[in-house]
N, C-alpha and C positions, 0 to 999 in steps of 0.2 A: 853350604855356608851360605846364611842369609841376613843379613840385619840392613835396618836404612833404607829397607824398601825392594831393595836389589831383587826380589821376584814381580815386582812389576814390570822390569825388563822383559821377562817372559810371555806377561801377558801381553804386552802393548805390541812385541814382534806376532806372538799370537792373530789377536785383533788387525791387523794391518793384515798379514797373511787374508786372513779368511775376508776383510772388505772389497780382496779386489778376486776371492774365487779360488788362491791357493789353499790346497788340504796341507794341514800341517800335523804331523804326529811327536809327539813330546815323552821323550822317556827320561824317568828320573834316573840317576844314577848316584848309588849309595857307596859308604864303606865297604869294601870286600866286592863290590860288582865289575863284573869284566865291563870291556869298553872293544867294540869292535870299533877301530878308525874305520874302515868303512861304510859303517850302517848310517853316520848319519853326517847333515852336512853344516849343521850349526851348534855350535859348545857354547854354555853357560856356564861360570865360575864366581860365585858372589864372594862377599868379605866374610868375614868372621872373627872373633877374638884370639887372641893367639891361645886359649886350650882347643880349641876348632884347628887352628893352622897346624899345629900338632899332630892331630888325629891324621887330618889331612894328608898332611906331609908325607908322613907314614906310606897311606895309601898311595899316592904319588909315585913313592920309588918304586911298586914294585911295577908291572906291568903297564898299570894305567899311563901314567906318563909316557911311558914310551910310545901308545896309543896314539893320547895326543899331538906328541911330537909330528908321530907318522901323517896323522889327521890332517893338519895344519899344511905340510908339509905338498902332501897329495890336492890341497886347495879349499880344505873347509876354513870356515869362517869361526873366528872365537874371540868373545869377550869377555874379561875377568876384570872382578874386582874388588879392590884395596887389598884386602889379602888374599885372595884368588890372585890379583897382580903380583906379590911377590911372592909366591908359590912356586909359581911359572916361570921366574928368573933363576940366576946361577945359584944364589943361598942368599937365604934372609938371616941377619942376626939381630935376635931380639933387644928388647933395654934391658933382659934380666939373664941374659948371656946365654939362650939356647941356639945352636948354631943349625939353622933349620936347610937344609939340602932343599934347593929348588929342580924343577925337570930340564933348565936352562935350555926351554921354548925362546924366552926372551933374554938379550942379551944387557940385564941389568943387575945388579946388586943392591941389596937393602940393607942398612941399619938401622936399627929400634935406637931413638931420641929418648930426651930426659924428659920433652914435653910432646904436647898435642897438635898439631895442625889442626886445627876445628873452624868450618865459616862455609859461606856460601863461594862459590868458586864461577868464576865467569872463562874462559880460554879461546884463545884467536887459532880453529881450526886450520891444518895443515893439510887433511889428508882431500885427496882426489874426489872428490863431488861431493864433499863436506863442508867446503870452504864457509869461512862464518863462525859465528859462534856459538859455542856451546858453552851450557851453563849448566851447575851441578853441587852439591854438595858433600868436602870433604870432613875426616877425622878418621887420623891419623899418625902412631907415631916414629913410622918409619922414612927413613930419608931414603930415595931411588935415585941412584944415577946411571944414566946409561952409559952403555960401551958403543963401538965402532957397530956391531950386528942388528940393531933397531933404529927408528927414528920416533921423534919424539911426536905426539899423536897434533901436539899446538902447542902455543906462550900461552901464559898465564896472563890475564887483565887484570884481575885481583884473586888474592887466594894465596895459596903456596905451592901446589902444583905438588912434583915429586918430591923438593927438599928444600923450599922454602930460597934456593941460591940463586940457581940458574935457567931459571923466569922457567922453565920447561914444564908439562904436564901429559901422563902420560907414556907410553910407546906402543909403533907400529911395527908388526913382524908379516907379513905376507898380507894374509886375512885375518891375523889376528891382532887383537887390541887389549891391552893392559891400560886400564887409567882407575885416578883415588877418586871418581865420580861417583857418586852415591845420588840416591833420593827420591826416586830412581833416575836415571839418567836417559833410557831411552822415549820416556813419554816427556820428554820436558824438551827431546831434539830427533822429531821427529825424521830431518834428513839424515842423521847417523843411525837410524834403527831400519831406515829404508837402504840404508846403505850395507847395513850386514844382509837383508833379506836380498836385494840383488846380488851378493857375493855368495850365495848358501845356494840360488836360485844357476846361477852361472857355472857350478858344477855340471852339470846335466842338459842345462838348455844354452839355446845362445840367446840371449837376453841384452838387447843393448841397453835399456832401462824399465823400469817397473812401471807397470798404468800408472798415472796421477788420480790422489787422491784429496780431498776437501779438506785442508787442512787449515782453515781459517780459526778453527777455535785452540789448534795445536799449537799454531804459530803467534795467536797472543799470548797464549799461556806462557811460551818462551821469550817475550818480550817485555810481560810483566816480571820476570823473574830477573833479567836483564836487566831492568833499570831498576829495579828493587834493589841487585848489588852494588851498579853504580852509584847507587845517591846510599849507601851506608857508608858512616866518616869510620867505624869502629870495625874495620874487615879483619886486621890483624889480633883473632883470639889463641888463644893457647892455652892450656890446663896441664899443668903439672900429673904427670903421672902417677896414680893412686898404690 
């Protein structure tokens, strides 16, 4: 699944590793492919429409979902966006009534709403090592509520976040993160990209921190995006589901 530039997250991770001289191998995993939980240190699942989610849901219900849970429990990092986030929870009840069982990696439940939450988002991150503002773009009808088994990624400054009600955005369990932030997320938030890289490397290396990069351009882009969000007067935008 890949919409709203989600693939840019992979490009960002690759480039920031290469700039530091780290070798990286990317393995696409499609429907029906096997998944070895010990083979990779970082996993990514993008967003998709309901049709794609139904197909992916069926695929995850087999051995792949169990392999992902095992990998995260063993220390692997994982980023899931929007539809991917929903399918890694306990279940997702779509607006049209399909009940899609999740793999229960995240202790969350999602119910589709009549309207979509659309617009730029700013979030005050509560993740250790990534404290500060995260920026992104959301477009979802799902209302996600967290259970006690995970914690939010942060608090909404502007936008809707998980459900438009409790002020929370995303969820964190071990080194796995689920979020509604598209756009792509990681190019706009280099510190979060480095958090994922560091967690992945720590599976096999005693590493306190990553070598620093010159992020002047990335930080300027982040500030520009945040300033734009703060200047938006009508940031509450909803579209009725067609």
